[in-house]
C-alpha positions as CSV (number, residue, x, y, z in Angstrom):
1,M,22.1,21.1,-76.3
2,D,23.7,24.3,-75.1
3,H,25.4,23.7,-71.7
4,T,26.1,27.4,-71.1
5,V,22.6,27.9,-69.8
6,F,23.2,25.2,-67.2
7,A,26.5,26.7,-66.3
8,L,24.8,30.1,-65.6
9,I,22.0,28.6,-63.6
10,G,23.9,25.9,-61.7
11,T,22.2,23.2,-59.7
12,L,19.3,23.6,-57.5
13,G,19.8,22.2,-54.0
14,V,17.6,22.1,-51.0
15,P,18.6,25.6,-49.7
16,E,17.8,27.1,-53.1
17,L,14.4,25.4,-53.2
18,I,13.6,26.6,-49.7
19,I,14.4,30.1,-50.7
20,I,12.2,29.9,-53.8
21,F,9.4,28.4,-51.8
22,L,9.6,31.2,-49.2
23,I,9.6,33.9,-52.0
24,L,6.5,32.2,-53.4
25,M,4.9,32.2,-50.0
26,L,5.5,35.9,-49.6
27,I,4.1,36.7,-53.1
28,F,1.1,34.5,-53.2
29,G,0.3,33.7,-49.6
30,A,-0.2,30.3,-47.9
31,N,-3.9,30.0,-48.7
32,R,-3.5,30.5,-52.4
33,L,-0.5,28.2,-52.6
34,S,-2.4,25.4,-50.8
35,G,-5.3,25.8,-53.2
36,L,-2.9,25.7,-56.1
37,G,-1.3,22.5,-54.8
38,R,-4.7,21.0,-54.1
39,G,-5.9,21.8,-57.6
40,M,-2.7,20.3,-59.2
41,G,-3.1,17.2,-57.1
42,Q,-6.7,16.7,-58.2
43,A,-5.7,17.3,-61.8
44,I,-3.0,14.7,-61.7
45,R,-5.2,12.2,-59.9
46,G,-7.9,12.7,-62.5
47,F,-5.4,12.2,-65.3
48,K,-4.1,9.0,-63.7
49,D,-7.7,7.7,-63.2
50,E,-8.6,8.4,-66.9
51,M,-5.4,6.8,-68.1
52,G,-6.1,3.7,-66.0
53,S,-9.7,3.5,-67.0
54,S,-9.0,3.8,-70.7
55,S,-6.6,0.9,-70.7
56,K,-9.2,-1.2,-68.8
57,E,-12.0,-0.5,-71.1
58,K,-12.8,-3.1,-73.7
59,P,-13.3,-1.9,-77.3
60,A,-17.0,-1.9,-78.2
61,E,-17.9,-4.8,-80.4
62,A,-19.5,-3.7,-83.7
63,E,-23.1,-4.8,-84.1
64,P,-24.1,-6.4,-87.3
65,P,-26.0,-4.1,-89.6
66,R,-29.7,-4.3,-89.5
67,D,-31.6,-5.0,-92.6
68,A,-34.0,-2.2,-93.3
């Protein structure tokens, strides 16, 4: 892995994240960002629900073939 990229970027601390968030607020606006966050939350929640339900489901038992 090339560490020169990380050396150029540095680490992201709380002040940097706040600045990034403020820039996003200026570009997109509060309403659009809240809608985006809500949509992402619903998508993650749906993904978790589907992952949980698929592990709880029992495999369907095969029915014996009917004689025609």
